[in-house]
C-alpha positions as CSV (number, residue, x, y, z in Angstrom):
1,M,-18.5,-0.9,-32.0
2,A,-17.9,-1.0,-35.7
3,R,-16.3,-4.1,-37.2
4,R,-15.0,-2.4,-40.4
5,V,-11.4,-2.5,-41.5
6,K,-9.4,-1.7,-44.6
7,V,-6.4,-3.8,-45.5
8,E,-3.8,-3.4,-48.2
9,R,-1.4,-6.2,-49.2
10,R,1.5,-5.5,-51.6
11,T,3.7,-8.2,-53.1
12,K,5.9,-8.3,-56.2
13,E,3.0,-9.7,-58.1
14,T,-0.1,-8.0,-56.7
15,I,-1.7,-5.1,-54.9
16,V,-4.7,-6.2,-53.0
17,R,-7.1,-3.8,-51.3
18,V,-9.9,-5.0,-49.0
19,D,-12.6,-2.9,-47.3
20,L,-14.6,-5.2,-45.0
21,D,-17.6,-4.5,-42.8
22,L,-18.4,-7.7,-40.9
23,D,-21.9,-6.4,-40.0
24,G,-22.7,-4.9,-43.3
25,S,-24.0,-1.8,-41.5
26,G,-21.6,0.8,-42.6
27,L,-20.6,-0.6,-46.0
28,R,-23.7,-2.0,-47.6
29,E,-22.3,-3.0,-50.9
30,I,-20.4,-6.0,-52.2
31,G,-18.0,-5.7,-55.1
32,V,-14.9,-7.9,-55.9
33,S,-12.7,-7.3,-58.8
34,T,-9.9,-9.8,-59.3
35,G,-9.6,-10.1,-63.1
36,I,-10.7,-13.8,-62.6
37,P,-14.5,-14.0,-63.0
38,F,-15.0,-17.2,-61.0
39,L,-12.9,-16.1,-58.1
40,S,-14.6,-12.7,-57.9
41,H,-18.0,-14.4,-58.0
42,M,-17.2,-16.9,-55.2
43,V,-15.8,-14.2,-52.9
44,E,-18.9,-12.0,-53.6
45,T,-21.1,-15.0,-52.8
46,L,-19.2,-15.6,-49.6
47,A,-19.7,-12.0,-48.5
48,Y,-23.4,-12.0,-49.5
49,Y,-24.3,-15.1,-47.4
50,A,-22.1,-13.9,-44.5
51,G,-23.9,-10.6,-44.4
52,W,-20.7,-8.6,-45.0
53,G,-20.2,-5.4,-46.8
54,L,-17.1,-6.0,-48.9
55,R,-15.1,-4.2,-51.5
56,A,-12.0,-6.0,-52.8
57,T,-9.7,-5.4,-55.7
58,V,-6.6,-7.2,-56.9
59,E,-4.2,-5.3,-59.2
60,E,-1.6,-7.5,-60.9
61,V,1.7,-5.7,-60.8
62,K,3.5,-8.5,-62.6
63,R,1.3,-11.0,-64.5
64,V,2.4,-14.5,-63.3
65,D,-0.7,-16.7,-62.9
66,D,-4.0,-17.0,-61.1
67,H,-2.3,-18.6,-58.1
68,H,-0.8,-15.3,-56.8
69,V,-4.1,-13.5,-57.3
70,A,-6.1,-16.2,-55.3
71,E,-3.4,-16.5,-52.6
72,D,-2.9,-12.8,-52.0
73,L,-6.6,-12.1,-51.9
74,A,-7.2,-15.0,-49.5
75,L,-4.4,-13.7,-47.2
76,A,-5.7,-10.1,-47.3
77,L,-9.2,-11.2,-46.7
78,G,-8.1,-13.4,-43.8
79,E,-6.2,-10.5,-42.3
80,A,-9.2,-8.2,-42.7
81,I,-11.5,-10.7,-40.9
82,A,-9.1,-11.1,-38.0
83,K,-8.7,-7.3,-37.6
84,A,-12.5,-6.7,-37.9
85,V,-13.2,-9.3,-35.2
86,A,-10.6,-7.8,-32.9
87,A,-11.8,-4.3,-33.6
88,G,-15.4,-5.2,-32.6
89,G,-14.5,-5.4,-28.9
90,Y,-16.7,-8.4,-28.3
91,R,-16.4,-12.2,-28.6
92,V,-17.4,-14.4,-31.5
93,A,-18.4,-18.1,-31.3
94,R,-15.3,-20.2,-31.7
95,F,-17.0,-23.0,-33.5
96,G,-19.6,-23.1,-36.3
97,Y,-20.9,-25.5,-38.9
98,A,-23.3,-25.6,-41.8
99,V,-24.8,-28.1,-44.3
100,V,-25.9,-26.3,-47.4
101,P,-27.6,-27.8,-50.5
102,M,-26.7,-25.4,-53.4
103,D,-27.3,-26.2,-57.0
104,E,-25.9,-29.6,-57.7
105,V,-23.7,-29.8,-54.6
106,L,-24.0,-30.5,-50.9
107,V,-21.6,-28.4,-48.9
108,L,-20.5,-29.6,-45.4
109,V,-18.4,-27.1,-43.5
110,A,-17.1,-26.8,-39.9
111,V,-15.1,-23.8,-38.8
112,D,-12.9,-23.4,-35.7
113,Y,-11.9,-19.8,-35.2
114,S,-8.9,-20.7,-33.0
115,G,-6.1,-18.9,-34.7
116,R,-4.5,-22.1,-35.8
117,P,-4.6,-22.3,-39.6
118,G,-5.6,-25.3,-41.5
119,A,-8.0,-26.5,-44.1
120,W,-9.0,-30.0,-45.2
121,V,-10.9,-29.8,-48.5
122,E,-12.3,-32.5,-50.6
123,L,-13.4,-31.3,-54.0
124,P,-13.8,-33.9,-56.7
125,L,-13.4,-31.4,-59.5
126,R,-13.2,-32.7,-63.1
127,R,-12.3,-29.6,-65.0
128,E,-8.8,-28.0,-65.0
129,S,-10.3,-24.5,-64.6
130,I,-13.5,-22.6,-64.0
131,G,-14.0,-19.1,-65.1
132,G,-10.3,-18.4,-65.4
133,L,-9.3,-20.0,-62.1
134,A,-7.3,-23.2,-62.0
135,T,-9.3,-25.7,-59.9
136,E,-6.2,-26.5,-57.8
137,N,-6.4,-22.9,-56.5
138,I,-9.9,-23.3,-55.0
139,P,-8.7,-25.4,-52.0
140,H,-5.5,-23.4,-51.9
141,F,-7.7,-20.2,-51.4
142,M,-9.5,-21.9,-48.5
143,Q,-6.2,-22.9,-46.8
């Protein structure tokens, strides 16, 4: 069964469109356009290493700040993941973890796909923004 879904999220600030293929078999491309270079890059990187096919766009209806772009994309992507997993008709492992050395960082992550939201993030970032994204919005995106 295909695990591909399309989600659209509309708010007063943004219109977000997500086309996600969890298996990367039907949609074999990755392209994210948020207007915030670092956010687009990070979501594209996530999709690449997850083996997803992903097209996502964020259109700002009313320019407020990068917070709304990051938050609305995260919510739409989360909804798409949940729907794609449900559409697949088979189970996924509830728990997972990874330790990844990448560039100058060591990433430790544990995931519980239980349906109960929560994120505990420790990022000792020294800059106020990276590539147009306020660093305070990085952990917010993950939450």
